[in-house]
Every structure is written in structure tokens, then in C-alpha cells.
Residue frames relative to the residue before (quaternion, step in Angstrom):
aa qw qx qy qz dx dy dz
M 1.0000 0.0000 0.0000 0.0000 0.00 0.00 0.00
H 0.1522 -0.7788 0.6062 0.0533 3.55 -1.01 1.02
R 0.0882 -0.7521 0.6530 0.0146 3.47 -1.23 0.88
A 0.1722 -0.7893 0.5809 0.0991 3.52 -0.71 1.00
V 0.1779 -0.7230 0.6648 0.0605 3.52 -1.05 1.11
R 0.0632 -0.7865 0.6115 0.0596 3.56 -0.59 1.01
L 0.0876 -0.8285 0.5490 -0.0673 3.47 -0.71 1.15
S 0.3316 -0.7089 0.5845 0.2144 3.53 -1.03 0.81
L 0.5730 -0.5438 0.4161 0.4504 3.63 -1.23 0.29
M 0.1051 0.8003 -0.5887 0.0429 3.42 -0.95 0.88
F 0.4264 -0.7055 0.5164 0.2320 3.64 -1.23 0.40
C 0.0366 -0.7829 0.6188 0.0532 3.69 -0.79 0.82
A 0.2680 -0.8264 0.4654 0.1693 3.60 -0.01 1.20
A 0.5658 0.6218 -0.3946 0.3709 3.43 1.13 -0.76
L 0.7087 0.5139 -0.2531 0.4117 3.63 0.94 -0.80
L 0.6454 0.5732 -0.2844 0.4172 3.53 1.33 -0.39
V 0.1634 -0.8089 0.5595 0.0776 3.57 -0.78 0.97
P 0.4489 -0.7201 0.4502 0.2779 3.69 -0.42 1.04
G 0.8004 0.2789 -0.1914 0.4948 3.70 -0.80 0.85
Q 0.6770 0.4225 -0.3133 0.5147 3.58 1.13 -0.15
E 0.5735 -0.5569 0.4783 0.3636 3.54 -1.43 0.42
Q 0.2756 -0.8097 0.5046 0.1178 3.59 -0.57 1.11
P 0.4704 -0.6735 0.4728 0.3186 3.68 -0.95 0.68
Q 0.4666 -0.6733 0.4734 0.3238 3.61 -1.14 0.30
L 0.7696 0.1369 -0.0439 0.6221 3.49 1.42 -0.45
I 0.0569 -0.7584 0.6479 0.0431 3.63 -0.93 0.88
W 0.0135 -0.7990 0.6011 0.0109 3.57 -0.60 1.06
Q 0.1039 -0.7965 0.5956 0.0005 3.56 -1.01 1.02
G 0.1935 0.7918 -0.5596 0.1499 3.70 -1.05 0.65
Q 0.3902 -0.6635 0.5908 0.2419 3.55 -1.31 0.44
V 0.0482 -0.8314 0.5530 -0.0257 3.60 -0.34 1.35
D 0.0166 -0.7575 0.6526 -0.0075 3.51 -1.04 0.84
G 0.7705 0.2305 -0.2377 0.5447 3.64 -0.06 1.33
V 0.6266 -0.4922 0.4117 0.4422 3.54 -0.95 -1.07
S 0.0186 0.7857 -0.6143 0.0696 3.65 -0.63 1.08
I 0.1997 -0.7364 0.6327 0.1324 3.55 -1.29 0.54
L 0.2101 -0.7292 0.6425 0.1063 3.60 -0.99 0.95
R 0.1344 -0.7317 0.6683 0.0022 3.48 -1.11 1.07
V 0.0637 -0.7995 0.5971 -0.0150 3.50 -0.58 1.31
R 0.1165 0.7749 -0.6112 0.1111 3.52 -0.92 0.99
G 0.8180 -0.0012 -0.0529 0.5728 3.54 -0.65 1.05
S 0.7275 -0.3849 0.2599 0.5051 3.60 -0.51 -0.96
Q 0.5594 0.6031 -0.3353 0.4591 3.54 1.21 0.74
V 0.1932 -0.7730 0.6018 0.0549 3.50 -1.00 0.96
D 0.0800 -0.7731 0.6247 0.0753 3.65 -0.82 0.98
V 0.1433 -0.8103 0.5588 0.1037 3.51 -0.88 0.64
E 0.1386 -0.7711 0.6194 0.0500 3.63 -0.78 1.08
E 0.2278 -0.7204 0.6393 0.1431 3.64 -0.95 0.87
V 0.2491 -0.7777 0.5746 0.0541 3.53 -0.54 1.27
R 0.7597 -0.0922 0.1143 0.6335 3.62 0.85 -0.88
G 0.7593 0.4001 -0.2971 0.4186 3.58 -1.22 0.61
L 0.6680 -0.4739 0.3680 0.4402 3.56 -1.30 -0.49
P 0.6917 -0.4710 0.3780 0.3960 3.53 -1.38 0.52
V 0.5317 -0.6251 0.4739 0.3192 3.51 -1.18 0.58
Q 0.2092 -0.8075 0.5470 0.0709 3.50 -0.76 0.87
R 0.8453 0.1205 -0.1432 0.5005 3.68 -1.38 0.44
Q 0.2739 0.7815 -0.5308 0.1801 3.62 0.88 0.76
R 0.0139 -0.8013 0.5959 -0.0519 3.60 -1.16 0.68
A 0.0434 -0.7853 0.6158 0.0477 3.61 -0.80 0.74
S 0.1108 -0.7603 0.6356 0.0756 3.46 -1.18 0.84
F 0.1592 -0.7859 0.5902 0.0936 3.57 -0.49 1.14
F 0.1456 -0.7481 0.6373 0.1137 3.66 -0.96 0.78
E 0.7750 -0.0118 -0.0271 0.6312 3.62 1.25 -0.17
R 0.4756 -0.6567 0.5072 0.2922 3.62 -0.97 0.91
L 0.5643 -0.5899 0.4944 0.2987 3.46 -1.40 0.71
P 0.2962 -0.7642 0.5229 0.2344 3.75 -0.24 1.00
E 0.5128 -0.5975 0.5578 0.2625 3.48 -1.47 0.58
R 0.5960 0.5279 -0.4441 0.4109 3.49 0.18 1.29
R 0.6041 -0.5784 0.4063 0.3680 3.63 -1.15 0.74
Q 0.3484 0.7052 -0.5878 0.1893 3.41 -1.13 0.94
N 0.4237 -0.7002 0.5074 0.2697 3.61 -1.15 0.34
V 0.2320 -0.7804 0.5706 0.1080 3.56 -0.62 1.30
R 0.3812 -0.7189 0.5525 0.1806 3.50 -1.29 0.81
L 0.2004 -0.7676 0.5992 0.1077 3.58 -0.87 0.79
E 0.0007 0.7602 -0.6475 -0.0532 3.45 -1.13 0.68
V 0.3024 -0.7354 0.5772 0.1857 3.73 -0.89 0.96
I 0.1720 -0.8026 0.5582 0.1209 3.49 -0.38 1.11
E 0.7601 0.0023 0.0297 0.6491 3.59 1.09 -0.72
G 0.5180 0.6249 -0.4997 0.3026 3.63 -1.15 0.72
R 0.3579 -0.7483 0.5206 0.2026 3.57 -1.00 0.83
G 0.7341 0.4797 -0.2824 0.3890 3.66 0.87 -0.60
R 0.6709 -0.4779 0.3558 0.4414 3.54 -1.16 -0.42
V 0.0428 -0.7694 0.6373 -0.0053 3.63 -0.86 0.90
R 0.1637 0.7881 -0.5857 0.0949 3.52 -0.78 1.02
I 0.4904 -0.5875 0.5508 0.3331 3.57 -1.43 0.41
I 0.1413 -0.7860 0.5984 0.0644 3.67 -0.77 1.05
E 0.8051 0.0557 -0.0372 0.5894 3.70 1.18 -0.23
Q 0.2490 -0.7318 0.6174 0.1457 3.47 -0.77 1.10
P 0.6651 -0.5006 0.4101 0.3726 3.54 -1.40 0.50
R 0.1338 0.7881 -0.5798 0.1577 3.60 -0.64 0.94
P 0.6362 -0.5598 0.3542 0.3955 3.69 -1.15 0.57
E 0.6616 0.5388 -0.2781 0.4411 3.59 1.14 -0.82
N 0.7443 0.2839 -0.2543 0.5484 3.66 1.20 -0.29
N 0.5748 -0.6321 0.3513 0.3829 3.57 1.17 0.67
F 0.5614 -0.6475 0.3347 0.3918 3.57 1.22 0.70
T 0.3871 0.6769 -0.5285 0.3356 3.51 0.83 1.29
L 0.3889 -0.6802 0.6037 0.1472 3.33 -1.30 0.86
S 0.0638 -0.8154 0.5744 0.0323 3.72 -0.72 1.04
V 0.0291 -0.8264 0.5623 0.0034 3.56 -0.73 0.88
E 0.2238 -0.8005 0.5424 0.1221 3.58 -0.85 0.84
I 0.1251 -0.7435 0.6557 0.0411 3.62 -0.74 1.05
D 0.0273 -0.7741 0.6314 -0.0368 3.67 -0.67 1.25
D 0.0195 0.7643 -0.6439 0.0292 3.72 -0.25 1.26
H 0.1434 -0.8616 0.4870 -0.0020 3.52 -0.09 1.40
Q 0.5724 0.5811 -0.3885 0.4286 3.61 1.30 -0.16
G 0.6637 -0.4968 0.4004 0.3904 3.46 -1.32 0.22
G 0.8121 0.2280 -0.1876 0.5033 3.53 -1.09 0.82
S 0.5924 -0.6076 0.4121 0.3318 3.59 -1.30 0.17
S 0.2034 -0.7805 0.5823 0.1022 3.54 -1.33 0.40
F 0.3834 -0.7042 0.5244 0.2867 3.60 -0.90 0.60
Y 0.0714 -0.7888 0.6101 0.0197 3.64 -0.92 1.01
S 0.0495 -0.7606 0.6464 0.0341 3.43 -1.24 0.80
L 0.0958 -0.8394 0.5328 -0.0489 3.57 -0.63 1.22
G 0.1810 -0.7935 0.5722 0.1010 3.48 -1.00 0.79
F 0.0974 -0.8214 0.5589 0.0584 3.60 -0.82 0.81
Y 0.1254 -0.8019 0.5836 0.0251 3.60 -1.00 1.01
W 0.1219 0.7488 -0.6438 0.0998 3.51 -0.92 1.00
T 0.5512 -0.5582 0.5136 0.3476 3.46 -1.53 0.22
G 0.4589 -0.7043 0.4783 0.2541 3.52 -0.97 1.03
E 0.7839 -0.3391 0.2902 0.4316 3.37 -1.43 -0.25
P 0.4771 -0.6847 0.4489 0.3195 3.59 -0.79 1.02
R 0.4987 -0.6273 0.4863 0.3483 3.62 -1.04 0.44
A 0.6506 0.4874 -0.3089 0.4937 3.55 1.09 -0.67
W 0.5652 -0.5359 0.4647 0.4212 3.69 -1.17 0.28
P 0.6604 -0.5457 0.3885 0.3392 3.43 -1.27 0.73
G 0.7909 0.2491 -0.1708 0.5322 3.63 -0.76 1.05
T 0.6729 0.3971 -0.3092 0.5422 3.66 1.28 0.28
T 0.4271 -0.6979 0.5300 0.2228 3.25 -1.42 0.36
T 0.7465 0.2668 -0.1564 0.5891 3.50 1.29 -0.34
G 0.6395 -0.5122 0.4391 0.3686 3.53 -1.45 0.33
L 0.6421 -0.5209 0.4208 0.3732 3.52 -1.45 0.13
L 0.5169 -0.5944 0.5265 0.3199 3.50 -1.28 0.70
P 0.5565 -0.5976 0.4238 0.3920 3.60 -1.11 0.53
G 0.7927 0.2742 -0.2459 0.4858 3.51 -0.90 0.92
T 0.5950 0.5504 -0.3660 0.4572 3.59 1.23 0.01
E 0.1560 -0.7169 0.6768 0.0605 3.61 -1.27 0.79
R 0.0366 -0.7554 0.6540 0.0201 3.61 -1.11 0.57
L 0.0766 -0.6696 0.7258 0.1378 3.45 -1.62 0.37
W 0.3143 -0.7233 0.6108 0.0707 3.41 -1.29 1.06
W 0.0066 -0.8112 0.5830 -0.0462 3.66 -0.78 0.87
S 0.1293 0.7650 -0.6297 0.0387 3.67 -1.04 0.75
G 0.1604 0.7666 -0.6083 0.1287 3.43 -1.28 0.50
R 0.4117 -0.6811 0.5384 0.2768 3.58 -1.38 0.04
V 0.1488 -0.7895 0.5949 -0.0267 3.46 -0.72 1.36
D 0.1158 -0.7513 0.6497 -0.0051 3.43 -1.18 1.21
G 0.8122 0.1960 -0.1363 0.5323 3.55 0.17 1.17
E 0.6417 -0.4974 0.3642 0.4562 3.63 -0.33 -1.36
A 0.0800 0.8153 -0.5662 0.0914 3.54 -0.57 0.90
I 0.3152 -0.7223 0.5924 0.1675 3.54 -1.39 0.60
I 0.1777 -0.7614 0.6143 0.1064 3.70 -0.60 1.02
S 0.1323 -0.7874 0.6016 -0.0256 3.44 -0.67 1.30
C 0.0245 -0.8253 0.5634 -0.0298 3.56 -0.52 1.31
R 0.1338 0.7897 -0.5824 0.1387 3.62 -0.65 1.02
R 0.7984 0.0643 -0.1517 0.5792 3.50 -0.93 1.11
D 0.7734 -0.3359 0.2609 0.4701 3.56 -0.72 -1.15
T 0.7202 0.4352 -0.2818 0.4610 3.45 1.08 0.53
C 0.1542 -0.7830 0.5805 0.1618 3.69 -1.10 0.42
E 0.1479 -0.7848 0.5989 0.0600 3.52 -1.12 0.71
A 0.2532 -0.7850 0.5466 0.1443 3.62 -0.97 0.81
E 0.1600 -0.7433 0.6479 0.0469 3.51 -1.02 1.19
V 0.2694 -0.7401 0.5965 0.1544 3.45 -0.87 1.13
T 0.1410 -0.7875 0.5952 0.0752 3.64 -0.86 0.93
Q 0.7966 -0.0220 -0.0189 0.6038 3.55 1.27 -0.18
G 0.7696 0.3412 -0.2751 0.4643 3.56 -0.93 0.73
G 0.7557 -0.3775 0.3193 0.4294 3.42 -1.34 -0.63
P 0.6674 -0.5272 0.3567 0.3865 3.54 -1.32 0.18
V 0.5099 -0.6271 0.4915 0.3243 3.50 -1.29 0.70
T 0.0902 -0.8179 0.5666 0.0442 3.64 -0.80 0.95
R 0.7982 0.2263 -0.2007 0.5209 3.65 -1.32 0.20
E 0.2189 0.7644 -0.5765 0.1881 3.52 0.75 0.99
R 0.1180 0.7665 -0.6284 0.0606 3.61 -1.06 0.87
F 0.0212 -0.8039 0.5933 -0.0353 3.47 -1.18 0.70
R 0.0665 -0.7639 0.6416 0.0201 3.56 -1.13 0.63
F 0.2436 -0.7490 0.6100 0.0868 3.47 -1.29 0.84
T 0.2968 -0.6811 0.5928 0.3107 3.65 -1.02 0.36
H 0.7505 -0.0595 0.0401 0.6570 3.55 1.19 -0.61
A 0.5698 -0.6004 0.4208 0.3713 3.65 -1.09 0.56
L 0.5554 -0.5675 0.4817 0.3708 3.58 -1.21 0.52
P 0.4522 -0.7322 0.4324 0.2690 3.58 -0.74 0.94
N 0.4801 -0.6287 0.5082 0.3405 3.66 -1.16 0.33
Q 0.5998 0.4592 -0.3943 0.5234 3.66 0.73 1.16
R 0.6946 -0.4432 0.4006 0.4007 3.35 -1.60 0.21
V 0.2109 0.7175 -0.6586 0.0836 3.59 -1.07 0.82
L 0.3976 -0.7037 0.5414 0.2315 3.58 -1.25 0.68
V 0.1274 -0.8029 0.5797 0.0551 3.44 -0.49 1.35
S 0.2544 -0.7325 0.6090 0.1668 3.56 -1.36 0.54
L 0.3486 -0.7046 0.5859 0.1969 3.42 -1.22 0.76
E 0.0364 0.8475 -0.5220 0.0895 3.47 -0.62 1.22
E 0.8210 0.2690 -0.0907 0.4954 3.51 -1.18 0.21
K 0.1995 0.7927 -0.5400 0.2006 3.63 0.94 0.90
Q 0.0211 -0.7806 0.6239 -0.0307 3.59 -1.02 1.02
G 0.4979 0.6202 -0.4935 0.3520 3.61 -0.91 0.77
R 0.5430 -0.6239 0.4747 0.3008 3.56 -1.22 0.62
G 0.7320 0.4227 -0.2770 0.4568 3.71 1.08 -0.18
E 0.6929 -0.4132 0.3632 0.4661 3.47 -1.14 -0.73
V 0.0353 0.7398 -0.6719 -0.0007 3.59 -1.21 0.80
R 0.1690 0.7741 -0.5932 0.1426 3.53 -0.69 1.05
L 0.5844 -0.5670 0.5013 0.2927 3.45 -1.44 0.68
L 0.2388 -0.7874 0.5612 0.0894 3.53 -0.62 1.22
E 0.8023 -0.0647 0.0771 0.5884 3.65 0.78 -1.07
Q 0.3905 -0.6533 0.6026 0.2399 3.44 -1.40 0.69
P 0.6002 -0.5597 0.4432 0.3608 3.56 -1.25 0.43
R 0.1230 0.7852 -0.5958 0.1156 3.59 -0.62 1.22
E 0.6698 -0.4696 0.3625 0.4465 3.56 -1.25 0.21
E 0.6210 0.5835 -0.3200 0.4140 3.57 0.98 -0.96
N 0.7799 0.2684 -0.1853 0.5341 3.67 0.97 -0.70
E 0.5159 -0.6709 0.3679 0.3852 3.56 1.30 0.52
F 0.6178 -0.5870 0.3311 0.4053 3.55 1.09 1.13
T 0.3839 0.6789 -0.5254 0.3400 3.68 0.73 1.09
A 0.2712 -0.6996 0.6397 0.1669 3.63 -1.09 0.69
R 0.0619 -0.8051 0.5898 -0.0032 3.51 -0.83 0.86
V 0.1314 -0.7826 0.6084 0.0110 3.54 -0.84 1.15
L 0.2784 -0.7721 0.5577 0.1242 3.60 -0.99 1.00
I 0.1023 -0.7555 0.6465 0.0283 3.70 -0.72 1.03
R 0.0730 0.7605 -0.6451 0.0128 3.57 -0.83 0.89
D 0.1098 -0.7907 0.6009 0.0414 3.58 -0.61 1.29
P 0.2524 -0.8232 0.4910 0.1322 3.74 -0.38 1.23
Q 0.6555 0.5308 -0.3380 0.4175 3.63 1.15 -0.49
G 0.5778 -0.6115 0.4184 0.3424 3.56 -1.20 0.28
G 0.7580 0.2863 -0.2762 0.5169 3.56 -0.94 0.99
P 0.6212 -0.6299 0.3225 0.3367 3.57 -1.03 0.42
G 0.2142 -0.8045 0.5443 0.1032 3.60 -0.97 0.69
D 0.4694 -0.6768 0.4957 0.2754 3.66 -1.13 0.55
Y 0.0204 -0.7817 0.6207 -0.0572 3.55 -0.76 1.14
S 0.0671 0.7460 -0.6614 0.0405 3.39 -1.53 0.58
F 0.0158 0.7941 -0.6063 0.0385 3.52 -1.23 0.75
V 0.3355 -0.7000 0.6115 0.1531 3.48 -1.33 0.38
L 0.0256 -0.7481 0.6584 0.0792 3.76 -0.82 0.76
S 0.0585 -0.8177 0.5726 0.0041 3.47 -0.84 0.91
W 0.0032 -0.7725 0.6335 -0.0438 3.67 -1.11 0.64
S 0.5339 -0.5993 0.5239 0.2852 3.41 -1.56 0.50
R 0.4636 -0.6590 0.5162 0.2904 3.66 -0.94 0.80
P 0.4134 -0.7297 0.4782 0.2608 3.49 -0.73 1.05
R 0.4455 -0.6596 0.5393 0.2751 3.56 -1.10 0.75
R 0.6274 -0.5590 0.4004 0.3655 3.58 -1.31 0.42
D 0.6472 0.4492 -0.3647 0.4963 3.62 1.09 -0.29
E 0.6024 0.5728 -0.3270 0.4495 3.66 1.23 -0.04
L 0.4630 0.7152 -0.4464 0.2736 3.58 1.28 -0.19
P 0.5433 -0.6611 0.3555 0.3761 3.59 -0.80 0.85
I 0.4364 -0.6890 0.5269 0.2389 3.44 -1.30 0.64
A 0.3970 -0.7479 0.4618 0.2642 3.42 -0.84 1.04
R 0.2162 -0.7903 0.5593 0.1261 3.49 -1.00 0.83
R 0.6799 -0.5104 0.3183 0.4193 3.64 -1.04 0.46
G 0.1417 -0.8235 0.5398 0.1017 3.51 -0.95 0.80
M 0.7828 -0.0428 0.1278 0.6075 3.32 1.17 -1.06
I 0.2126 -0.7066 0.6525 0.1726 3.45 -1.34 0.26
W 0.0722 -0.7682 0.6353 0.0320 3.58 -0.75 1.12
S 0.0304 0.7885 -0.6140 0.0206 3.50 -1.17 0.76
G 0.2214 0.7576 -0.5965 0.1456 3.67 -1.17 0.52
Q 0.5310 -0.6158 0.5129 0.2753 3.44 -1.53 0.41
V 0.0660 -0.8548 0.5145 -0.0181 3.56 -0.17 1.37
D 0.0474 0.7636 -0.6439 0.0101 3.63 -1.09 0.77
G 0.7732 0.2467 -0.2037 0.5476 3.55 0.14 1.40
Q 0.6294 -0.5120 0.3751 0.4483 3.67 -0.74 -0.92
V 0.0497 -0.7916 0.6082 -0.0311 3.63 -0.77 1.01
R 0.1899 -0.7174 0.6599 0.1178 3.51 -1.16 0.77
V 0.1051 -0.7647 0.6348 0.0338 3.51 -1.10 0.80
V 0.1630 -0.7774 0.6057 0.0455 3.45 -0.90 1.17
V 0.0812 -0.7582 0.6459 0.0363 3.69 -0.78 1.06
R 0.0759 0.7417 -0.6552 0.1223 3.37 -1.18 1.04
G 0.8061 0.0165 -0.0721 0.5872 3.66 -0.72 1.02
S 0.7630 -0.2755 0.3106 0.4953 3.57 -0.72 -1.32
Q 0.5859 0.5621 -0.3215 0.4873 3.72 1.31 0.43
A 0.0219 0.7340 -0.6775 -0.0414 3.60 -1.06 0.69
V 0.0401 -0.8140 0.5779 -0.0432 3.41 -1.01 1.11
A 0.2981 -0.8123 0.4994 0.0434 3.42 -0.41 1.61
E 0.0498 -0.7629 0.6438 0.0320 3.65 -1.05 0.90
V 0.3609 -0.7237 0.5425 0.2272 3.48 -1.02 0.97
I 0.2319 -0.8091 0.5185 0.1506 3.65 -0.47 0.96
S 0.7270 -0.1017 0.0920 0.6728 3.68 1.19 -0.66
G 0.7396 0.4034 -0.3475 0.4116 3.45 -1.36 0.74
A 0.7518 -0.4122 0.2734 0.4359 3.63 -1.31 -0.12
P 0.6621 -0.5129 0.3942 0.3783 3.59 -1.43 0.38
L 0.5698 -0.6059 0.4588 0.3125 3.53 -1.15 0.66
E 0.0806 -0.7747 0.6236 0.0661 3.56 -1.15 0.70
R 0.8495 0.1310 -0.1143 0.4981 3.54 -1.28 0.49
E 0.2229 0.7796 -0.5461 0.2107 3.55 0.89 1.08
Q 0.1188 0.8012 -0.5765 0.1077 3.58 -1.08 0.99
A 0.1149 -0.8130 0.5687 0.0493 3.49 -0.89 0.83
Q 0.0981 -0.8250 0.5564 -0.0102 3.68 -0.47 1.04
F 0.0744 -0.8360 0.5428 0.0320 3.62 -0.25 1.17
S 0.3066 -0.7387 0.5742 0.1747 3.41 -1.22 0.94
R 0.7710 -0.0863 0.0024 0.6309 3.46 1.39 -0.31
S 0.5907 -0.6315 0.3862 0.3212 3.60 -1.11 0.43
L 0.5259 -0.6115 0.4856 0.3373 3.57 -0.97 0.82
P 0.3442 -0.7833 0.4765 0.2024 3.72 -0.60 1.01
S 0.4484 -0.6549 0.5072 0.3360 3.64 -1.06 0.33
R 0.4842 0.5938 -0.4822 0.4247 3.56 0.21 1.29
D 0.6314 -0.5186 0.4374 0.3757 3.49 -1.43 0.24
L 0.0212 0.8364 -0.5462 0.0391 3.59 -0.78 1.01
P 0.0112 0.8444 -0.5354 -0.0137 3.48 0.46 1.18
Q 0.6440 0.5395 -0.3529 0.4119 3.58 1.07 -0.04
A 0.4519 0.7267 -0.4482 0.2585 3.52 1.26 0.15
T 0.1213 -0.8384 0.5308 0.0253 3.50 -0.93 0.72
V 0.2458 -0.7562 0.5843 0.1625 3.52 -1.34 0.33
R 0.0267 0.8044 -0.5933 -0.0132 3.66 -0.84 0.67
K 0.3900 -0.7320 0.5333 0.1663 3.46 -0.94 1.29
L 0.1751 -0.7837 0.5871 0.1022 3.52 -0.56 1.14
R 0.7765 -0.0006 -0.0440 0.6286 3.72 1.10 -0.57
G 0.5533 0.5974 -0.4491 0.3677 3.56 -1.28 0.54
R 0.4063 -0.7927 0.4299 0.1473 3.56 -1.03 0.83
G 0.6116 0.5561 -0.2942 0.4797 3.42 1.57 -0.40
R 0.6402 -0.4914 0.4736 0.3526 3.36 -1.49 -0.44
V 0.0544 -0.7544 0.6542 0.0071 3.65 -1.14 0.95
E 0.1014 0.7879 -0.5964 0.1154 3.63 -0.99 0.96
I 0.4345 -0.6504 0.5603 0.2725 3.57 -1.21 0.57
V 0.1984 -0.7833 0.5867 0.0538 3.48 -0.83 1.25
E 0.8073 0.0505 -0.0782 0.5828 3.73 1.14 -0.19
F 0.2581 -0.7646 0.5713 0.1496 3.44 -0.77 1.05
P 0.6108 -0.5880 0.3810 0.3689 3.66 -1.18 0.59
S 0.1918 0.7556 -0.6050 0.1620 3.60 -0.82 0.98
A 0.6715 -0.4833 0.3793 0.4142 3.47 -1.34 0.19
R 0.6020 0.6036 -0.3657 0.3735 3.60 1.08 -0.59
N 0.8006 0.2720 -0.1107 0.5224 3.55 1.02 -0.91
G 0.5964 -0.6176 0.3367 0.3866 3.52 1.35 0.67
Y 0.5689 -0.6389 0.3685 0.3638 3.57 1.18 0.56
R 0.3208 0.6796 -0.5392 0.3801 3.45 0.84 1.10
L 0.1775 -0.7048 0.6748 0.1279 3.42 -1.40 0.71
V 0.0678 -0.7949 0.6028 0.0138 3.62 -0.69 1.13
F 0.0874 0.7445 -0.6619 0.0003 3.59 -1.12 0.71
E 0.3129 -0.7370 0.5887 0.1113 3.46 -1.41 0.74
I 0.2241 -0.7233 0.6453 0.1009 3.47 -1.24 0.79
S 0.0540 -0.7880 0.6133 -0.0052 3.62 -0.88 1.00
D 0.0082 0.7894 -0.6115 0.0531 3.51 -0.57 1.32
P 0.2756 -0.8504 0.4430 0.0685 3.42 -0.09 1.57
R 0.6654 0.5475 -0.3199 0.3939 3.54 0.98 -0.87
G 0.6084 -0.5425 0.4349 0.3825 3.61 -1.31 0.19
G 0.7343 0.3638 -0.2740 0.5033 3.50 -0.98 0.83
S 0.4750 -0.6605 0.4757 0.3343 3.60 -1.22 -0.01
D 0.1082 -0.7496 0.6394 0.1327 3.55 -1.34 0.18
F 0.5121 -0.6323 0.5155 0.2689 3.57 -1.28 0.58
Y 0.1307 -0.7989 0.5869 0.0150 3.48 -0.80 1.17
E 0.0020 0.7525 -0.6583 -0.0201 3.70 -1.10 0.65
I 0.0391 0.8431 -0.5344 0.0445 3.53 -0.54 1.19
E 0.2668 -0.7368 0.5957 0.1763 3.63 -1.06 0.77
V 0.0767 -0.7701 0.6325 0.0305 3.39 -1.00 1.12
A 0.1084 -0.8244 0.5555 0.0032 3.46 -0.81 1.30
W 0.0533 0.7845 -0.6178 -0.0073 3.67 -1.17 0.43
């Protein structure tokens, strides 16, 4: 029987003694029989191999178990039976620590265990030094059986299998999200028995996505990892907004216009109905964050401003409002750029 105990990182001051080395995890519980603890990240899973379920269990994480190879040290603070590490964190077990508690005497006994490990490295995984100023990186690893394309955009990566079996044990980390603009990425620290190469640079045509091809020619899955690095854009390198559409119409009062894709829908908030409304698109509004979007009034006497910029939170909509405060209507022509 398995029971998963999901735990957030928390601090238990009563367990800390000033001046002494402190454990990264303290686990406690009432054991009657044989149980196995499996620690991964900031989660503890308990498997009852023989006997009764563990009672009164509690885990205090002072630091999550990092995803890297190392030998964890175990200290039995309290407990009468045999406690031993049966599996150290390794890539092949998804960096999971396994501990067996064997309480062979009659009845149950209270156990308190301390675990010590080395925390997350200051340098990026796979490197021996920290990042250069102005440099960002993403690190990816997984098991590939055949051929796959790894597509990384913003702060996520997705694997697409083009041939062979599924990609498993996929993990990735970013120092910072890939920007929504052209940057030159470099493929570094390639590891794996097959081919790893950069397939596409981030460009507007591919929604600023970096793509890496992994081709594994041997039978069965193989372990692969790579690092992509790029220079952090300066403020003066922010993308310049280009005209996306021209909206026009006769406004008398306040109007809200919602732009999404290649459609613009106008809503009268107050005042008279719209007349002569028209939207001419030069290109569709893309589905990505566009903090650099702008509106420019070409004709009209009132005020025009953006009230919502496209983002994932609003379904990548651009919303602007027209306020015509004077009596009667006026013709407006508005350029929207992104």
C-alpha cells in the first residue's frame, strides 16, 4: 500500500540547535512492521511493506532534495529497529532517496530520522562556474528513444516525438524566460549518445521559439541533456511595435474595442451607437505577451488609450478605449501597433 504525503518547504524552529549542523529533512512516525520512505524534491511517499500503516507521521523540510546525484547521510535520532538507505538519489531513479525502516519487535515504535544532503548548487546544472553577467540559460534533460524535437518558448519546453517512443523523465529549468523578441541562442553542454543540434533560432515567424533536434540511433531510450544560453536584451533593444491594424468609426461617448487574432469587436459603454465602424488588419495579433503594443490617434478629438495588453491572463487580447467627451459625434481613426 502506498500513501503520499505532499509537503511544502517549512521551518520547524524547535528542532534546530544553534551551533550544530542542521539536517535538511526531519521525518517522524510510529512504525509497526516494515516501511519504505521515498523522498523526492519536497515530497515523502510511504510504502507499507509489512505490518500496520505508519501513524503520527510528520516531515519538516528545511531544503528540498535537489535533482542531482549525491550520497545522502542518515541519522537515527530515535528508533529501536533497523533503518538503512537502500537507494541514493540517481538519474535512473528520478533522483529519489529510498529508506527502509524495519521494526521487527512486537508493537509499534516511534522513529525520528534526520537527513543531510548538499543543497542546490550556485552554478547552473552541468557547469562549474556561475553565469556571466547578462547571460541567461535553460537546462533540459530527458530520455529519447528515436527522434524528438524539443521546443522551448517563454518559460516552458515541450517534446514532440517525430519517430520512435515517447520522451520520458523530461525536466527543464530556466534562469529567466526566453524573451518575446529575436535573440541568438547557443547550444552548449550537449550530452547523449546520439545527435543533438539546434534546429531553429527564436524568431517572430515561430513565435520566438528555440527548437532542438535529438536523434537517438541506437535501440532503446538514451539519456540526453543540453543547455541553451543567450544574452539578456537591453532596454534599448526592446522590439519596435509595427502597425497591425487601423480602426475607424464615428464615436459619440465611450467605446471599448477588443482585438484578438484578426478580429476587432467594439462595444459602446456609454453614448450613441457606433457608425461607419471598420477594422483593417495588416497582420493578425499573435498569441503572446505584447507589452510593447501601442495605439496612436490619427483622427479624432477625444482620448484613446490601451486598457489591457495581450497576455496569457486575458487570452492574448488587446483592449483599447475611446473617450469622446464633447456633445455630438466625431470620426476617429486609430493605428494599433504590436
